C-alpha positions as CSV (number, residue, x, y, z in Angstrom):
1,M,19.5,-90.8,10.0
2,Q,16.8,-87.6,9.9
3,T,15.6,-88.9,12.5
4,S,18.9,-89.2,14.5
5,N,20.0,-85.6,13.9
6,I,16.5,-84.8,15.4
7,L,17.2,-86.2,18.6
8,V,21.2,-85.7,19.0
9,G,22.2,-83.5,16.3
10,A,24.8,-83.3,13.2
11,G,27.8,-84.3,15.3
12,A,29.2,-87.9,15.4
13,R,28.1,-89.0,18.9
14,P,26.2,-86.7,20.9
15,A,27.4,-83.5,22.8
16,Q,27.5,-83.1,26.3
17,P,27.7,-79.5,26.5
18,L,29.3,-78.1,30.3
19,I,27.6,-76.3,32.9
20,R,28.5,-73.5,35.2
21,T,27.5,-73.1,38.6
22,I,25.6,-69.9,38.7
23,R,24.5,-67.7,41.5
24,V,21.2,-65.1,41.8
25,G,23.3,-62.2,41.1
26,D,23.7,-63.5,37.2
27,L,20.0,-64.1,37.0
28,R,20.2,-59.9,37.8
29,D,22.7,-59.6,34.8
30,A,20.6,-61.6,32.4
31,L,17.6,-59.8,32.9
32,A,19.5,-56.3,33.1
33,K,20.8,-57.4,29.4
34,G,17.0,-58.7,28.7
35,V,16.2,-55.3,29.2
36,D,19.2,-53.6,27.5
37,D,18.1,-55.9,24.1
38,F,14.5,-54.9,24.4
39,Y,15.3,-51.0,24.6
40,A,18.0,-52.2,21.3
41,M,15.0,-54.1,19.7
42,P,11.2,-53.3,20.8
43,T,9.0,-56.1,19.8
44,H,5.6,-55.3,21.7
45,A,4.0,-54.9,18.7
46,M,4.8,-58.4,18.0
47,F,3.3,-59.8,21.2
48,L,0.3,-57.2,21.2
49,C,-0.8,-59.1,17.6
50,I,-0.7,-62.0,19.9
51,I,-1.9,-61.3,23.4
52,Y,-5.3,-59.6,22.5
53,P,-6.8,-61.6,19.6
54,I,-6.8,-64.4,22.8
55,V,-8.0,-62.0,25.2
56,G,-10.7,-60.8,23.0
57,F,-11.7,-64.4,21.9
58,A,-11.9,-64.9,25.8
59,L,-13.9,-62.0,26.2
60,A,-16.7,-62.8,23.2
61,R,-16.3,-66.8,24.8
62,L,-18.0,-65.6,28.1
63,T,-20.7,-63.0,26.3
64,F,-22.3,-66.3,24.9
65,G,-21.6,-68.3,27.8
66,Y,-19.4,-69.0,30.9
67,S,-18.8,-73.0,30.1
68,V,-15.4,-71.6,29.4
69,L,-15.0,-69.6,32.6
70,P,-13.3,-72.7,35.3
71,L,-10.7,-72.9,32.4
72,L,-9.7,-69.4,32.3
73,Y,-7.0,-69.8,34.8
74,P,-5.8,-72.9,34.0
75,L,-5.5,-71.7,30.1
76,M,-3.4,-68.1,31.7
77,S,-1.3,-70.0,34.2
78,G,-0.8,-72.5,31.3
79,F,0.3,-69.8,29.0
80,A,3.7,-70.2,30.9
81,L,4.1,-73.7,29.8
82,V,4.4,-73.1,26.2
83,G,6.4,-69.5,26.7
84,P,9.3,-71.2,25.3
85,I,8.2,-71.5,22.4
86,A,6.6,-68.1,21.9
87,A,9.9,-66.7,22.8
88,L,11.8,-68.4,20.1
89,G,12.1,-65.4,17.9
90,L,13.5,-63.5,20.7
91,Y,16.4,-65.8,21.5
92,E,17.2,-65.6,17.8
93,M,17.3,-61.6,17.7
94,S,19.5,-61.7,21.1
95,R,21.5,-64.2,19.2
96,R,22.5,-62.0,15.9
97,R,22.5,-59.2,18.5
98,E,25.7,-61.0,20.2
99,A,27.5,-61.9,17.1
100,G,27.0,-58.2,15.9
101,L,24.9,-59.5,13.2
102,E,22.1,-57.1,11.7
103,T,18.9,-57.6,13.6
104,S,15.8,-56.6,13.2
105,A,12.2,-58.2,14.1
106,A,11.7,-59.7,10.5
107,N,15.0,-61.9,11.7
108,A,12.8,-63.5,14.8
109,L,11.7,-65.6,11.5
110,D,15.1,-66.8,10.8
111,V,14.6,-69.8,13.1
112,L,12.5,-71.3,10.7
113,E,15.7,-71.5,8.5
114,S,18.3,-73.1,11.1
115,S,19.0,-76.9,10.4
116,S,17.7,-77.1,13.9
117,V,14.0,-76.7,13.7
118,G,13.5,-80.5,13.3
119,A,14.5,-80.6,17.2
120,I,13.2,-77.1,17.8
121,C,9.5,-78.7,16.5
122,A,10.3,-82.0,18.4
123,L,10.6,-80.4,21.3
124,A,7.5,-77.8,20.8
125,G,5.6,-80.6,20.1
126,L,6.2,-82.3,23.5
127,L,5.7,-78.7,25.2
128,F,2.1,-78.7,23.7
129,V,1.3,-82.1,24.4
130,I,2.1,-81.1,28.2
131,F,0.0,-77.9,28.2
132,M,-2.6,-79.9,27.1
133,I,-2.9,-82.6,29.3
134,W,-2.5,-79.8,32.4
135,V,-5.8,-78.1,30.6
136,A,-7.8,-81.7,30.7
137,V,-6.1,-82.1,34.4
138,A,-7.3,-79.3,35.6
139,N,-10.8,-79.9,33.9
140,A,-10.6,-82.7,35.7
141,I,-9.9,-81.4,39.2
142,Y,-12.5,-78.5,38.5
143,T,-15.1,-81.2,37.7
144,A,-14.7,-83.5,40.3
145,N,-15.2,-80.7,42.8
146,F,-17.6,-78.5,41.5
147,G,-19.4,-81.2,38.9
148,Y,-20.0,-80.8,34.8
149,A,-22.7,-77.8,35.4
150,P,-21.2,-74.6,34.2
151,P,-21.6,-71.5,36.3
152,V,-24.3,-69.5,36.3
153,S,-22.1,-66.3,36.0
154,V,-18.8,-64.7,36.9
155,T,-20.0,-63.9,40.8
156,A,-21.5,-66.9,41.1
157,F,-18.7,-68.9,40.3
158,L,-16.1,-66.4,42.5
159,H,-18.7,-66.8,45.4
160,E,-18.2,-70.4,45.2
161,V,-14.6,-71.0,45.1
162,V,-13.8,-68.2,47.3
163,T,-16.5,-69.1,49.8
164,T,-17.2,-73.1,50.0
165,R,-15.0,-76.2,50.5
166,A,-14.7,-77.4,47.5
167,G,-13.3,-73.9,46.2
168,W,-10.7,-74.1,48.5
169,T,-10.2,-77.8,47.4
170,L,-10.1,-76.9,44.0
171,I,-7.6,-73.5,44.6
172,I,-4.6,-75.8,46.9
173,V,-4.8,-78.8,44.4
174,G,-5.2,-77.0,41.1
175,N,-2.1,-74.7,42.3
176,G,-0.3,-77.9,43.7
177,V,-0.5,-80.1,40.3
178,G,0.1,-76.9,38.1
179,L,3.2,-76.4,40.0
180,L,4.2,-79.6,39.7
181,F,3.9,-79.5,35.8
182,A,5.8,-76.0,35.9
183,L,8.5,-77.5,37.2
184,V,8.8,-80.2,34.6
185,V,8.3,-77.3,32.1
186,L,11.0,-75.4,33.7
187,S,13.3,-78.7,33.9
188,I,13.2,-79.8,29.9
189,S,13.1,-76.2,28.5
190,V,14.9,-73.3,30.7
191,V,18.3,-73.2,28.3
192,S,17.1,-76.0,25.6
193,F,15.1,-74.0,23.2
194,P,18.7,-71.1,23.0
195,L,20.9,-74.4,22.8
196,L,19.1,-75.9,20.3
197,L,19.9,-72.1,18.3
198,D,23.5,-71.8,18.9
199,R,23.9,-75.5,18.6
200,D,23.1,-78.4,16.6
201,V,22.6,-80.7,19.4
202,G,19.2,-82.2,19.0
203,A,16.1,-82.6,20.9
204,A,17.3,-85.3,23.4
205,V,20.5,-83.6,24.1
206,A,19.0,-80.4,24.9
207,V,16.6,-81.2,27.2
208,L,18.9,-83.4,28.9
209,T,21.4,-80.2,29.3
210,S,18.1,-78.3,30.5
211,I,17.6,-81.3,32.9
212,R,21.3,-81.3,34.2
213,V,21.5,-77.4,34.6
214,V,18.2,-77.6,36.8
215,T,19.7,-80.3,38.9
216,H,23.3,-78.5,39.1
217,N,22.1,-74.8,40.2
218,P,18.5,-75.8,41.6
219,V,18.5,-73.2,43.8
220,T,19.1,-70.4,41.1
221,M,16.8,-71.9,38.9
222,M,14.2,-72.2,41.2
223,A,15.0,-68.3,41.7
224,W,14.5,-67.9,38.0
225,G,11.3,-70.1,38.2
226,L,9.8,-67.5,40.6
227,I,11.1,-64.7,39.0
228,V,9.1,-65.8,35.5
229,A,5.9,-66.3,37.7
230,V,5.8,-63.1,39.7
231,L,6.6,-61.4,36.5
232,L,3.7,-63.0,34.2
233,V,1.6,-62.1,36.8
234,L,2.4,-58.5,37.2
235,G,2.0,-58.5,33.2
236,S,-1.5,-60.3,33.2
237,L,-2.9,-58.3,35.9
238,P,-3.5,-54.8,33.7
239,L,-5.5,-56.7,31.0
240,F,-2.6,-58.5,30.1
241,F,-0.9,-54.9,28.6
242,G,2.1,-55.7,30.8
243,L,2.7,-58.8,29.2
244,T,3.7,-57.0,25.8
245,V,6.5,-55.7,27.7
246,V,7.2,-58.5,29.9
247,M,7.7,-61.4,27.8
248,P,9.9,-60.0,25.3
249,I,12.6,-58.7,28.1
250,L,11.6,-62.3,29.9
251,G,12.7,-64.0,26.4
252,H,15.9,-61.8,25.9
253,A,17.1,-62.3,29.4
254,T,16.7,-66.5,29.0
255,W,19.1,-66.2,26.1
256,H,21.6,-64.3,28.1
257,L,20.7,-67.1,31.1
258,Y,21.8,-69.7,28.8
259,R,25.2,-67.9,27.9
260,E,25.6,-67.3,31.6
261,V,25.2,-71.3,32.8
262,V,26.0,-73.5,29.3
263,E,29.1,-73.7,27.9
264,P,28.4,-75.5,24.3
265,Q,31.8,-76.2,22.8
266,G,32.0,-79.6,21.4
267,A,29.0,-79.5,19.0
268,P,28.4,-77.6,15.3
269,P,26.6,-74.1,14.9
270,P,23.1,-74.9,13.3
271,T,23.3,-73.8,9.6
272,F,21.7,-71.2,8.1
273,P,20.7,-70.8,4.3
274,S,23.3,-67.7,3.1
275,K,20.8,-64.6,2.1
276,Q,22.7,-62.6,-1.1
277,E,21.8,-58.9,-0.7
278,T,20.0,-57.5,-3.3
279,H,19.4,-53.7,-4.4
280,R,16.5,-52.7,-5.4
281,S,15.7,-49.6,-7.8
282,A,12.8,-46.7,-7.9
283,A,11.2,-48.8,-10.4
284,D,10.9,-51.4,-7.8
285,F,7.9,-49.6,-6.2
286,P,5.9,-50.2,-4.0
287,A,8.2,-53.1,-3.6
288,V,10.9,-51.6,-1.8
289,L,8.2,-50.9,1.1
290,F,8.9,-54.5,1.8
291,P,11.9,-56.1,1.9
292,W,11.5,-58.5,3.2
293,A,9.7,-59.7,0.2
294,K,11.8,-61.8,-3.2
């Protein structure tokens, strides 16, 4: 029964949310609302804590050897494949703000208390598997063109990629295959995580709904995918600093895109444990400095 709930939700029968037709103008509206959410609930510090340890690890690894160099681009581009997982807390914050609930960065963790968390974890696991497959495929493409020997240096690696036939084969084939992976992830996740936060429909129904959204609005969804890709590239250029703004805005905007394109009536909302407010006195110091602590 628990497995059934994870796949198709808590309703008596699988829900089939209605899909709307949207235009490019609706994408602009979603982005504008995402920017508004970001200004109202700035979360760039959260992404500083996530992004810069990754960047530091990559730079440290390069300091001790260049074997990881061929995988840097696949890893960076593959970040978009698991981006919907990183944005889960942002969806929840936008959901709460839209509902008029008190919202702070601490509420990003409320996702873990949703009755849909099993379905969310199942879908997140699927995206991680796709990400690992992409990295393995990208490594295989590099090995097929350059062999197993690691690059001698960053300069030599870039020179071989840009000036040799093997390098251009790597660029064309690698980006083509990466585009296919991106289309698959876009199709199965563009609205699935927001839907799971908003309605207890199960992972299978959420993925199917996301695919229906893409097939019902192919041009608009491809435009959305292009917008996401361009913004992620722009945010990555200044040493990834821009991602601390780009990622929150895209996360909040995705919630509003979901609102634009999906009518989720017909499925029960997920349940959250009720939280009782407790008043602390001055004698509780320093616990009062940490309101999330019990």
